[in-house]
C-alpha positions in Angstrom: 104.3 -5.2 19.1 101.4 -2.3 18.9 102.9 0.6 19.6 100.7 4.1 21.7 101.5 7.9 21.5 100.4 8.6 24.8 103.1 12.2 25.8 105.8 14.0 23.7 108.2 11.6 25.3 106.7 9.2 23.0 106.7 10.9 20.2 110.0 12.2 20.6 111.3 8.3 21.5 109.6 7.2 18.2 111.1 10.1 16.1 114.5 9.7 16.8 113.8 5.5 16.1 111.8 6.2 12.7 114.3 8.9 11.5 117.5 6.9 12.0 115.7 4.1 10.0 114.9 6.5 7.2 118.3 8.9 6.9 115.8 10.4 4.1 113.6 11.6 6.4 116.4 13.7 9.1 116.4 17.1 7.2 112.4 16.4 6.8 112.8 17.2 11.0 115.1 20.1 11.6 113.4 21.9 8.8 109.9 20.8 10.5 110.6 20.6 14.2 109.6 18.3 16.6 105.2 17.7 16.0 103.2 18.2 19.1 102.1 15.3 20.2 97.6 16.3 19.8 95.4 14.1 21.5 91.0 13.9 21.3 88.5 12.1 23.4 89.2 7.9 22.7 85.7 6.0 22.7 82.4 7.7 20.8 83.2 11.1 21.6 85.8 10.9 19.4 84.9 9.5 16.7 81.9 11.4 16.8 83.5 15.5 17.0 85.8 13.6 14.3 82.5 13.1 12.0 81.0 16.4 13.3 83.8 17.7 11.8 83.5 16.8 8.3 84.7 19.5 5.8 84.5 22.7 8.4 86.7 24.8 8.6 88.2 24.7 13.0 86.5 27.4 14.1 82.8 26.0 12.8 84.2 22.4 13.5 84.1 23.8 17.8 80.8 25.5 17.7 78.8 23.4 16.1 80.1 20.7 18.7 79.9 22.1 21.9 76.5 22.8 21.1 76.4 18.8 21.2 77.9 18.5 24.1 76.1 20.9 25.9 72.9 19.8 24.7 74.2 16.2 24.9 75.9 15.9 28.8 76.7 13.2 28.9 77.4 12.0 25.6 76.5 8.7 25.4 76.3 6.7 22.3 72.5 6.0 23.7 71.1 8.6 24.3 72.3 9.7 20.0 70.2 7.0 18.8 67.3 8.0 20.3 67.8 11.2 19.6 65.4 13.3 17.1 67.5 13.9 13.8 65.7 16.9 13.5 66.5 18.0 17.1 70.5 17.0 15.8 70.3 19.6 12.8 69.8 22.1 14.5 72.7 22.3 16.9 74.1 22.2 12.8 74.7 18.8 11.6 73.2 17.8 7.9 71.6 15.5 7.2 74.7 12.4 5.8 76.5 13.1 9.7 73.4 12.8 11.3 72.8 9.5 9.3 76.1 8.1 10.5 76.6 8.7 14.0 73.4 7.6 14.7 74.5 4.6 12.7 77.6 4.2 14.7 75.4 4.8 18.2 73.4 2.0 17.3 76.7 -0.1 16.0 77.9 0.4 19.4 74.0 -0.9 21.4 74.2 -4.5 18.7 77.5 -4.9 19.7 78.4 -4.6 16.5 81.1 -2.2 17.0 83.5 -2.7 20.2 85.9 1.1 20.5 87.7 -0.8 23.5 88.6 -3.7 21.6 89.4 -1.6 18.3 91.9 0.9 21.0 94.0 -2.8 21.6 94.3 -3.8 18.1 96.6 -3.3 15.1 96.6 0.0 12.8 95.5 -2.8 9.7 93.2 -4.6 11.8 91.4 -1.3 13.3 91.1 0.7 10.2 88.9 -2.2 8.4 86.8 -2.8 11.4 86.3 0.7 11.7 85.7 0.9 8.5 82.8 -1.1 7.8 80.3 1.1 9.7 78.4 3.2 8.3 79.7 6.9 8.0 83.2 6.6 8.5 85.7 6.2 5.8 89.3 5.1 5.7 90.2 9.1 6.2 87.6 9.0 9.2 89.2 6.1 10.6 93.4 7.0 10.0 92.0 10.3 11.9 90.4 9.0 14.8 93.5 6.2 15.1 95.7 8.8 15.1 94.4 11.8 17.2 92.7 9.9 19.8 93.9 6.9 20.3 97.5 8.2 20.3 98.1 5.0 17.5 101.7 5.4 16.2 101.1 3.4 12.6 97.9 4.7 12.0 98.3 6.1 8.2 96.2 8.3 6.6 97.6 7.7 2.6 94.3 9.5 1.4 94.9 12.4 2.5 95.7 15.4 0.4 98.6 17.5 2.8 100.2 14.0 3.6 100.8 13.3 -0.1 101.4 17.3 -1.1 104.3 17.2 1.8 105.9 13.5 1.1 106.1 15.1 -2.3 108.1 17.4 -0.9 110.0 15.5 1.4 111.0 13.1 -1.2 111.7 14.6 -3.6 108.8 12.9 -5.8 107.9 14.0 -9.5 104.2 14.4 -9.0 102.1 13.6 -5.9 101.9 9.8 -5.2 98.0 8.7 -5.4 96.5 6.8 -1.7 97.2 4.2 -3.4 101.2 5.0 -4.5 102.1 7.0 -0.2 100.0 3.4 1.3 103.4 2.2 -0.1 105.5 4.3 0.4 104.2 4.5 4.2 104.8 0.8 4.7 108.7 1.1 5.1 107.6 3.5 7.6 105.7 0.9 10.1 105.2 0.4 12.6 105.6 4.2 12.8 103.9 5.2 9.9 101.6 7.6 12.3 104.8 9.2 13.7 105.5 10.0 9.9 102.1 11.5 9.3 102.3 13.9 12.6 105.9 15.0 10.9 105.5 15.4 7.6 101.8 17.6 8.3 103.7 19.8 10.7 106.6 19.8 7.5 103.4 20.8 4.9 102.6 23.5 7.4 106.2 25.0 7.3 106.7 24.7 3.7 103.7 26.3 3.2 103.8 29.6 5.5 106.9 29.9 3.7 105.1 30.0 0.7 102.7 32.9 2.5 100.1 30.5 1.8 97.1 30.2 5.5 96.8 26.5 5.9 94.2 24.7 8.7 95.7 23.6 11.4 94.4 20.0 11.8 93.4 17.5 8.4 92.0 17.5 6.1 90.5 14.8 3.7 90.1 14.9 0.5 86.6 15.3 0.4 87.2 18.3 2.3 90.1 19.8 0.3 88.0 19.5 -3.0 85.3 21.3 -1.2 88.4 24.2 -1.4 89.1 24.1 -4.0 86.1 24.8 -5.5 84.7 26.9 -3.6 88.0 29.1 -4.4 87.0 28.7 -8.1 83.2 29.9 -7.1 85.0 32.9 -5.4 87.0 34.3 -8.2 84.9 33.9 -10.8 82.1 35.6 -8.5 85.0 38.2 -8.2 86.2 37.6 -4.4 89.1 36.4 -3.7 90.5 33.5 -1.2 94.1 32.8 -1.3 94.4 28.3 -1.2 94.6 27.2 2.5 91.7 29.7 3.8 89.0 28.9 2.0 86.5 27.6 4.5 84.5 25.0 3.3 80.8 23.1 3.3 79.0 20.0 4.1 
């Protein structure tokens, strides 16, 4: 049965089942505390917002999204499908993001992408359907399932913060690869998404203790790679920045 996290109580109950099934996570929960359930808008607007925010700081992503919402109200796929690319560009979207959002809007118009059906599918089927679309990679798909649909079993194994958190929490010798973290997550079905919420919370606690500023939202491997490159460039130019505080650009 597909499980969803609609309320904070749902998350609390799922966490209790998760740590009962895997006692290694009990000290993780004790240190991190119960994470707050964050939910975004489902459907096309929610998916577009995630794409809009890729490789950007939270502040920059929010500003661009605010301009898009103001320019296109209601935010409907048909409207975005017909919108001029230069207009979208002036609102702050990169060419790649414009292409992705338009491709998704067109797929919805052609009935090639049914987000309502995906919203009722199990995690693996929903993930597979989403990544068939241009502009939706594995990380974007799982972040949509987690934060827009509240899917309790979505598992973004390619997220670097989750990989690092799992390394510390489970006492691993090295940060697990995407494939390795996917295998680790299999033991947490049907609560992999709950484990993701917990490990992100744990990651933030650990990094705060190390004096490292981190974004409030998870980042894909691509975005974090861009952050590292930006840090290295800043150091070469004589400007040092704390890891995790780097603002990335598309």
